[in-house]
N, C-alpha and C positions, 0 to 999 in steps of 0.2 A: 504494499497499499503506497501510496505517499501519502504526508503527514507533515503539518507545521506544526515547530512548535515558538510562540511568542514565549520574549524573558528564556532563551534555549542558552543565554551563557551566564543565568545565574544559579542560587546552588539550586535548587528542586530540577527548575526546567535543566541544564544538564544532566542532571542523571536518567532524568526521563528519556531524553535522546540518548543516549548511553544505550539505552535499558531496551530500544525503539531500535537501531540498528543494529544489536546483539539480537534481535529479529529475526531480521530482512529485510528491516520495512524504509523505502528511504525518505530522507529528515530535511526539509529547510529549515534556517534560526533564523526568526527577526528577532532582532536588538539591538539597541541603539548603546550599548556598553555603557550606560550612565549611570548602571550598578555590576549590573555584569559585569565576567567577565570574559576575553580573547582567549585565555590559555583554556577556560574551562570545557569550550565548543568539544566537541568528539572530530579531530579530521574530515570523516566520513560522512562527514553531515556538510551541507550546502549554507553556507554562511551568507547572509545580505545584514547590513548593518544597518538601517532603517527605522523610522520611529512610525509607530502605531498614531501618533496622533496626525498624523499626513496620510489621509488614504489613500493621495492619486500616485503616493511615491507605492504603497505597499499594494494597492487592488491588482494589478497585474499578477503578481505572481500566488494567487490564488486559483486564478486555469489546471482545472487537469486534480487537482488537492482534493484527499479522499475525507482526509476530516483532521482539523483543528485543535493542538492541545495550548489552550488562549489563561499562559501562566503568567507576561508581560503584565508590570502592575510595582506602580511607587508603594510600597509594603509600613510595616515599622507604625510604631504610635506614635511617637514622640514627635516625629519630623513636621510628622503631619498638620499640630498646631500651626508650626513656627509659615508652615505654605501650602495652603491648602488648596488655594487656586491649581499649582502644578499638581496634588492628589485628584482632583476634580475633573482635570482637563486628560490626562493618562488613563483613570481607573473606571472613569464615564465612557466622556469619548473619547477614548480610546478602545474601549471595549464595544463599544458603538459602533468605530469604524470596524473591528474584526467582522463584526456581524454582518454587518453592511455589504463587504466584497464577498463574506462566504456564500449570501444568498447569489449575490450577480454572476457570481460563477457555479455557482450550483453543489459546491461541498454540502455533502451528506451529516456532519459531522459536530459540537463544538461542543469540547469538555473545556470547561470553565473554572477556575483556581481564585474557589470563595475563602470565606471567613471564620474562624469562629468565633471571631468580634462578633460577628452578626447581632448572638445573641445577647451582648451585655453582660450587668452585672448577676446575676439570674440563684437567687436563692434555691431555687430547682434541680435537682442533679441523678442524674446524670441529665444531661444537653439532650434533649429530642428535637431532631427536624419538629415538628408541629409541634412548639412552641409559640406562640407571640410573641414574637422580638417589640423588643422597643421600639415607641415609633420615630422617638430619635435619639442615633446611638452616641456613645458615651464621647468618640473623639472620630473625625474627619474621616478618616481610613477605612472604619468599620463602617461608617456613612456610605462614601466609594465604593465600595462593597457589596454592600447593599442590590446598592443604584444596579452593581455588576447582575445581580442575580433576575431582578428584575428583565434587564432589558435579556434576559435572555430569552423570559417568558417572553416579552412583548414582541422582539425580533425574530422570535424563535418560530418554529412550525404556529403558530398562533394569527403569525401576521405573511404567510409565503416564505419564512426561513428556513433555516437547518435548524437538523432534530439537538437539538439541547442540553445538557448534565453540570448540574453543579456540586461542585465536593468541596466541603466546609474544612480544611485543614485546622488541626490542632495544632498546635507549637511543631514541626517537623525539626527534625536533628540529624545530624552524619554526614561524612564524604564532604568539603566544599562548604559548608553554612559558614555564617556570617561570624567576623572574628574580631578583636581589639583593631585591626589593619581597617575594618570600616565604619570605626565611628561607636562613638558613643551606647548607639541603639542600635548596634550590633545583638542575636539569635545571645539567649545568659548561657549556653552550654559553651559557644562557642568564644564567646568572653570569658567566661571559667578556665578551661585550656590552655589559651593562652595567657592568664596570670598565674595558673601556672608555673607554664614554659619560664616566663619571666621570672620565676619566683616572687612573687608579687601576692600578696594576700586579693583572695575573693572582696566584691565590695555588695552587699546584699542592701539588699532597697528594704527599709523598713513596711513590715518588723520580720519580713523572712518567711513566715507561714504564710502567706501566700500559694495559694497550691498552681500547675500545670500537668495537662495529661501530653504527653512527648509522642512522635511517634516517626523511626525510621525512613529514610528519603528513598532507597529502595524502598520501601510498602507503599508511599506513596504514590512512585511509580506507577506499580503494580496495579494501584487503584485506578490512577489516570486509562492506562492499557485497560482495565476491565470496562472503563466505563464507556471507552469509546465501543467497546461489541457488544458487551449486553444489547440485549432484544429487549428488555425489560421497563428500555429508558431512551429517554430523545426527548422528554415537553419537558423541557426545566428542571424537572424534577431535582430536588438538596439532597444529599445524601455527606453525610458525617462521616469523616476517613481523619482518626482518633486512637484513640485507645482510651477503656474504663477503666483505668490504675491515673492515679493520678501522686505529683510529687511534690514534695515543698522548693522553695530552695535554697533553705539547709542541708533539706536532704540529697540537694543534687550536689550543693560543694562536700558534702562527705562524702560522697559519689566520687569527686575527681580531686578529692586531696586523698582516697584511698584513707578515709578514719571513720568506718561505720557506728562504731561508739560514741563518739565525739558528741558533745553536749553545743548551744551555741554560747552556752556562758565558755566554755573551756575552748573554743574557734575563736573568740575574739578575747582573749585573754593572755591568748598563746601567740597575737599576730598573723595568722592565718585567713581572719576572717575583721571585714570593719562595713560599718554602716556609711551606704550612703543614700542622697538627700532621696525620699518620697517622690510618684513620677503620675506623673497627671494622666488620669481614663486609663487605669489600670483597674484590673479588674482581682476578685478574691479567689476564685477557683475554677480552672474548667476541666469538662471528666465529658467524656463522650456517651452516647448511644451509638453503637456500631451496628444493630439490628437491620438499620434497614439497606447500607452497605453487607451487609452476610448476604443478606433475602433479592436485593434487588444486585449486584456484583458478583456474589459469592467470595467478598475479598473480609480476611481481617486481619488487623496487623501479624508479622511471626516474629518481630525480633522486639524484647520487651528493652525497656528503659535501662538499668541497670550495665543489659549485658552489652547494651549500643554503644555508650560510654565508656565500660573495658573495651573493647574493639578502639575505638579513639584514642583510648589513653595508649594503647599497644600500637597503634597508630605511630602515634607520636614520638614511642619510645625507638624505632625505627630510624 
């Protein structure tokens, strides 16, 4: 098959590209390299350094394409407060352009990378797709990703466009994840691994008891491929891609530091951890109900979080 992966130079996108090529597919990567890295791109992929906000530049390359994995986006919560207009242009108008180009060229299906941030700060766990989401999201990033889900329906089969599927990711981690080099709002696992390698203390955003459910990046790639091929989806379904087990920030620090029995007080007093300023727009806990993913995609994660951290630590030691 011939696929386009937008954002294919990024963390999740590049891992997905690798899996698609391993399976014998022809892949074109569209990425403007604003956050993605050229060295992440599989040399067997066709690479187009284009911006999804420019519909005229990308539309000609959709001819003859079987499916699109739409991962290109402005990510991270905190920077969206600083530049909400950029997030709107990329995550909303860019998504609209992808769907229009797909419609004009008869692309069969678009798989959209959505976000669990759409749920807001829910007191009811685990998070299920049929929950009523807040009318106003906690941050501009979540708002733009939620609008992207709406576009998948409104510009999808409902109005003669492509089949669509929305995958709500829960805190993805693994090889090529963002690190300290990508700035202060990188993924917590990447930040902690980088701090450990530099011999610096883990920075804990108070109070450190906020909890997240993490998903190994290769499991996320498998979910994308399942969503592209499943005969049970195509009408803009929203599907959680995550884990039913959550870990606190202190848990993550202990795993990275290989100090499973240490208490937060011991980690602080020993200088292995320090408290950092509180962040705006953060939720207390996320954990996913993935029964819908199991039913519609036949998917569930294979890698558990502690084993994934161990694998990343082993890679750093080589």
